[in-house]
C-alpha positions, 0 to 999 in steps of 0.5 A: 544315848543317840539323839532323836527328833521325831516330828509329825505334821497333821491336822491341816486347818483353814485359818481366817477368811477371805484374801487372808485365809491360809492353812496351818499345820500342827507339828508335834515333836518328840525328842530327847535333845537337850536343846528343847525345853520339853520332850514333847511339844506342838506348834502350828505353822503355815506353808510360808513358814516351811518355805522360810525354813527351807530358804534359810537352810539353803542359804546357810548350808550351801554345801548340804543337800537341803530337802526340797519343798513342793513348789507353789507353782505346781498347785497354781490351779488347785483349790489350796483348801481342798481336803485331798490337796492339804492332806497330800501337802501335809504328807510332803511337809512331814517327809521334809521335816523327817529328812532334816531330822536325819541329816547330821548337820541340818538337824542342829541348825538354829532355825530348824530347832526354833521352827519346831519349838518357838512360840514366838516364831514370827519375831525370830523370822524378823530377827533373821531377816535383819541380819546376814546369815553366815554361810556354814561350810564346816572344816573337813578332814584334810584327807578327804579334801584334796583338790586332786583326789580320785573322788572325781572319777566316781561322780560320773558313775554316781550321776548315772545311778541317780538318773537311772533311779529317777527313771525307775521312780518315774516308771513306777509312778506311771504304773501306779497311776494306771493302777489308781485309774483302774481302782477308781473305775472298779470302785464305781462299777462295784458300787453300781452293781450294789445299787442294781442288786438293791433294786433287784431285791425290791422285785425278788421279794423272796430273796430280799434279805440275801440280795440286800446283804449282797448289795451291802457287801458290794457297797462295802467293797467299793468303799474299801477299794476307794480307801485303798486308792486314796491311801496309795495316792496320798502316801505312796504316789506323793512319796515317789514325787517327793523322792524324785524332787530329792534326787533332782536336788542332789543332782543340782548340788553335784552340778554346783560342786562341779561349777565351783571346781571349774570356777576355782580352776579358772582362777588358777588358769588366770593366775598362770596366764598373768604370771606368764604375761608378766614374765613375757613383759620383762623381755623385749618384744620387737613388734611392740617396741616398733609400734611404740616407737612410731607412736612416740611412746616412752617404752620404759614407762609403758613397760613399767605400767604394764608390769604394775597392772599385772602385779596388781592382777596377780596379787588379787588372784592370789588373794582370791585363790588363798580364800577359795582353796579351803572353801572349795576343799570343804565344799567338795568333801561335804557335798560328796558326803551328802551322797551317802546321807541321801542314800541312807535317807532314801533307803529308810524312806523307801523301806517305810513307804513300801511297808506302808503300801504293803500294810494297806493292801494287807488290810484291804484283803483282810477286810475283803475276807471278813466282809465276804465270809459273812455270806458263806 
């Protein structure tokens, strides 16, 4: 049986008062994983706990694509206890945990499992803070970790596809923001129309019941439009923003991958140069010999000192390269595999959010039909 972890973030609540006030979120988890004590359990966590989880995973699994969190700076001028804000944040945090649960490596991380279940989470955080977190880069298959493989030729194409995907998401977000604006205006106009017909019913007393019913139906329509708008804004628009951040995180990971390869190549180049300098140092250099003669330098002693420094440098570089060779191979393989994980999560997530968007519109039009059929 496949292992599953399904967590839901809901019920944001304000805790404490004054400067110490914060919002906590209920996390309800259902899982068949044997690592948990129960199949179903709940805990409450605040945003800083999610941030701690993110930072720990980011530091412990540098080669993995850790799902990003919405940054605090984005909400600097927003009331953090506002209903719309905490509802959107809950949706984003829910998506954050879903992405971790679908990641084959991150879903097994101790900090993630403790985050979901532990009733002594603060003590666990303190314990983590007092020790160095080991960097986890799993050994990868040798067939997938050659430093000179053809995968590098695919990266430019992959980066281009990510950029195109980001552009498309941005365009969809802009379009839907225009739709939300129109829906907000339409909801207001329909509600105004409802109010006018209600006033009209007091004048045309012979049509009072019909006019009042028509006014009520328009008011209901206004509420339904507003509800559809809020659902789209809270769930779909927020999901687009979260996916944009996720894609940006993948680009950052690929950039880090490229930087690690460049750093490794730089070490190799330094080693080659040092070995070349050592080889050249074994041979006599006419100009250098003349300068050292003028200065009265013991040429043989100076030569031995130069060679000794070069040998020390070569040994240090060789040690660094020996350590980094497998690390870079593993980092390359794991980070490249993250692309397929990202694509799989992206496909599932987009399908789910589009399905929810479609269902919300189906519900809206069904309510519209039911609402106005009563007038026929």
